[in-house]
N, CA, C and O of each residue as an XYZ file, in Angstrom:
256
protein
N     -19.328    -67.131   -107.271
C     -18.400    -67.138   -106.156
C     -17.932    -65.705   -105.903
O     -17.652    -64.954   -106.838
N     -17.855    -65.352   -104.657
C     -17.435    -64.016   -104.274
C     -15.971    -64.019   -103.899
O     -15.425    -65.049   -103.503
N     -15.340    -62.880   -104.022
C     -13.926    -62.766   -103.679
C     -13.754    -61.695   -102.621
O     -14.379    -60.637   -102.677
N     -12.913    -61.980   -101.674
C     -12.574    -61.033   -100.629
C     -11.061    -61.045   -100.500
O     -10.462    -62.089   -100.244
N     -10.453    -59.904   -100.674
C      -8.996    -59.815   -100.587
C      -8.646    -59.126    -99.286
O      -9.143    -58.037    -98.999
N      -7.794    -59.757    -98.499
C      -7.383    -59.186    -97.221
C      -5.864    -59.040    -97.198
O      -5.131    -59.794    -97.838
N      -5.426    -58.049    -96.443
C      -3.995    -57.805    -96.288
C      -3.680    -57.711    -94.793
O      -3.579    -56.612    -94.247
N      -3.523    -58.862    -94.130
C      -3.226    -58.818    -92.696
C      -1.836    -58.216    -92.450
O      -0.912    -58.396    -93.243
N      -1.719    -57.499    -91.333
C      -0.461    -56.818    -91.028
C       0.573    -57.761    -90.415
O       1.776    -57.519    -90.515
N       0.110    -58.818    -89.790
C       1.056    -59.752    -89.158
C       0.418    -61.144    -89.087
O      -0.743    -61.334    -89.449
N       1.199    -62.092    -88.619
C       0.750    -63.484    -88.574
C      -0.411    -63.671    -87.600
O      -1.310    -64.474    -87.853
N      -0.396    -62.934    -86.487
C      -1.472    -63.064    -85.510
C      -2.807    -62.617    -86.113
O      -3.835    -63.251    -85.877
N      -2.794    -61.546    -86.877
C      -4.010    -61.064    -87.527
C      -4.512    -62.081    -88.558
O      -5.715    -62.312    -88.682
N      -3.587    -62.674    -89.282
C      -3.952    -63.691    -90.271
C      -4.575    -64.900    -89.600
O      -5.589    -65.418    -90.069
N      -3.976    -65.357    -88.502
C      -4.517    -66.521    -87.793
C      -5.906    -66.233    -87.232
O      -6.772    -67.107    -87.250
N      -6.128    -65.006    -86.731
C      -7.451    -64.641    -86.210
C      -8.484    -64.650    -87.334
O      -9.601    -65.136    -87.154
N      -8.113    -64.116    -88.480
C      -9.024    -64.095    -89.620
C      -9.374    -65.515    -90.072
O     -10.530    -65.813    -90.372
N      -8.373    -66.376    -90.118
C      -8.607    -67.772    -90.527
C      -9.562    -68.471    -89.565
O     -10.463    -69.194    -89.991
N      -9.363    -68.254    -88.268
C     -10.215    -68.947    -87.294
C     -11.653    -68.441    -87.358
O     -12.590    -69.226    -87.210
N     -11.840    -67.139    -87.575
C     -13.195    -66.593    -87.694
C     -13.886    -67.149    -88.937
O     -15.055    -67.529    -88.892
N     -13.153    -67.191    -90.037
C     -13.744    -67.714    -91.269
C     -14.079    -69.197    -91.120
O     -15.101    -69.660    -91.626
N     -13.223    -69.931    -90.430
C     -13.477    -71.357    -90.217
C     -14.721    -71.555    -89.351
O     -15.543    -72.430    -89.623
N     -14.854    -70.728    -88.296
C     -16.033    -70.819    -87.420
C     -17.317    -70.482    -88.168
O     -18.370    -71.052    -87.880
N     -17.239    -69.570    -89.114
C     -18.422    -69.176    -89.878
C     -18.699    -70.130    -91.035
O     -19.729    -70.006    -91.698
N     -17.809    -71.067    -91.288
C     -18.005    -72.033    -92.358
C     -17.690    -71.481    -93.732
O     -18.223    -71.959    -94.734
N     -16.827    -70.475    -93.787
C     -16.454    -69.862    -95.059
C     -15.183    -70.528    -95.563
O     -14.168    -70.584    -94.868
N     -15.265    -71.026    -96.778
C     -14.073    -71.642    -97.376
C     -13.187    -70.546    -97.948
O     -13.675    -69.536    -98.454
N     -11.883    -70.758    -97.862
C     -10.953    -69.767    -98.383
C      -9.745    -70.479    -98.977
O      -9.468    -71.641    -98.682
N      -9.054    -69.753    -99.806
C      -7.811    -70.285   -100.343
C      -6.780    -69.175   -100.296
O      -7.104    -67.995   -100.434
N      -5.547    -69.569   -100.100
C      -4.503    -68.546   -100.005
C      -3.854    -68.332   -101.366
O      -3.768    -69.242   -102.191
N      -3.413    -67.131   -101.568
C      -2.762    -66.769   -102.816
C      -1.523    -65.974   -102.463
O      -1.613    -64.870   -101.927
N      -0.379    -66.533   -102.764
C       0.877    -65.871   -102.423
C       1.314    -64.971   -103.564
O       1.357    -65.399   -104.717
N       1.635    -63.743   -103.250
C       2.145    -62.826   -104.257
C       3.607    -62.506   -104.019
O       4.228    -61.807   -104.819
N       4.154    -62.999   -102.945
C       5.543    -62.706   -102.626
C       6.453    -63.322   -103.688
O       6.339    -64.508   -103.995
N       7.339    -62.529   -104.236
C       8.274    -63.024   -105.233
C       7.754    -62.950   -106.653
O       8.491    -63.236   -107.597
N       6.496    -62.569   -106.821
C       5.946    -62.457   -108.166
C       6.139    -61.041   -108.676
O       6.241    -60.097   -107.893
N       6.188    -60.900   -109.978
C       6.276    -59.567   -110.569
C       4.915    -58.907   -110.496
O       3.906    -59.568   -110.256
N       4.892    -57.601   -110.704
C       3.633    -56.873   -110.576
C       2.639    -57.265   -111.652
O       1.434    -57.248   -111.399
N       3.100    -57.618   -112.843
C       2.189    -58.032   -113.891
C       1.910    -59.519   -113.743
O       2.827    -60.330   -113.606
N       0.646    -59.855   -113.771
C       0.274    -61.263   -113.640
C      -0.315    -61.791   -114.938
O      -0.972    -62.832   -114.952
N      -0.079    -61.072   -116.023
C      -0.610    -61.537   -117.301
C       0.196    -62.722   -117.793
O       1.377    -62.871   -117.479
N      -0.459    -63.549   -118.558
C       0.225    -64.710   -119.104
C       1.166    -64.263   -120.206
O       0.814    -63.445   -121.055
N       2.339    -64.804   -120.175
C       3.310    -64.456   -121.193
C       3.279    -65.512   -122.284
O       3.330    -66.714   -122.023
N       3.196    -65.032   -123.489
C       3.186    -65.943   -124.623
C       4.494    -65.774   -125.371
O       5.067    -64.684   -125.400
N       4.954    -66.834   -125.963
C       6.174    -66.763   -126.752
C       5.899    -65.914   -127.985
O       4.852    -66.054   -128.616
N       6.832    -65.038   -128.327
C       6.598    -64.210   -129.513
C       6.530    -65.082   -130.760
O       7.221    -66.094   -130.873
N       5.686    -64.666   -131.684
C       5.516    -65.426   -132.920
C       6.749    -65.194   -133.779
O       7.078    -64.063   -134.137
N       7.411    -66.274   -134.096
C       8.628    -66.168   -134.894
C       8.267    -66.200   -136.367
O       7.464    -67.018   -136.817
N       8.877    -65.296   -137.096
C       8.654    -65.291   -138.533
C       9.518    -66.393   -139.144
O      10.617    -66.684   -138.673
N       8.996    -66.983   -140.183
C       9.747    -68.042   -140.833
C      10.968    -67.451   -141.527
O      10.886    -66.432   -142.213
N      12.087    -68.110   -141.332
C      13.316    -67.654   -141.973
C      13.319    -68.133   -143.417
O      12.826    -69.222   -143.711
N      13.867    -67.331   -144.317
C      13.964    -67.799   -145.701
C      14.907    -69.000   -145.770
O      15.880    -69.088   -145.022
N      14.608    -69.892   -146.654
C      15.419    -71.107   -146.792
C      16.822    -70.737   -147.245
O      17.005    -69.892   -148.122
N      17.799    -71.376   -146.640
C      19.190    -71.142   -147.024
C      19.495    -71.986   -148.258
O      19.871    -73.152   -148.144
N      19.335    -71.403   -149.410
C      19.539    -72.132   -150.659
C      20.929    -71.921   -151.249
O      21.183    -72.303   -152.391
N      21.819    -71.323   -150.486
C      23.154    -71.116   -151.036
C      24.001    -72.364   -150.818
O      23.774    -73.134   -149.885
N      24.972    -72.543   -151.690
C      25.845    -73.706   -151.595
C      27.069    -73.346   -150.770
O      27.432    -72.175   -150.652
N      27.696    -74.357   -150.205
C      28.916    -74.120   -149.452
C      29.989    -73.539   -150.374
O      29.997    -73.783   -151.580
N      30.886    -72.768   -149.774
C      31.967    -72.192   -150.560
C      32.893    -73.330   -151.010
O      33.125    -74.275   -150.256
N      33.408    -73.242   -152.209
C      34.322    -74.293   -152.653
C      35.620    -74.244   -151.859
O      36.138    -73.168   -151.560
N      36.125    -75.391   -151.531
C      37.372    -75.465   -150.764
C      38.545    -75.156   -151.701
O      38.603    -75.646   -152.829
N      39.450    -74.355   -151.225
C      40.636    -74.023   -152.023
C      41.830    -74.775   -151.448
O      41.922    -74.986   -150.238
N      42.727    -75.169   -152.315
C      43.919    -75.872   -151.867
C      44.952    -74.849   -151.432
O      45.174    -73.842   -152.104
N      45.571    -75.122   -150.315
C      46.597    -74.214   -149.809
C      47.890    -74.941   -149.598
O      48.875    -74.337   -149.173
């Protein structure tokens, strides 16, 4: 599959491009980048290190 990236300047230019592609029988899909950050890499949760077991006992209660 081939990729063609276009950056139309306005809605009229986009509509003209869509109609030409439709007439030629070229399938296309739109990809919105508005509102996305510049990096498109997948973010993975950082690997958490296991915490040492809390083996300490509660402090003894003192009478007051």
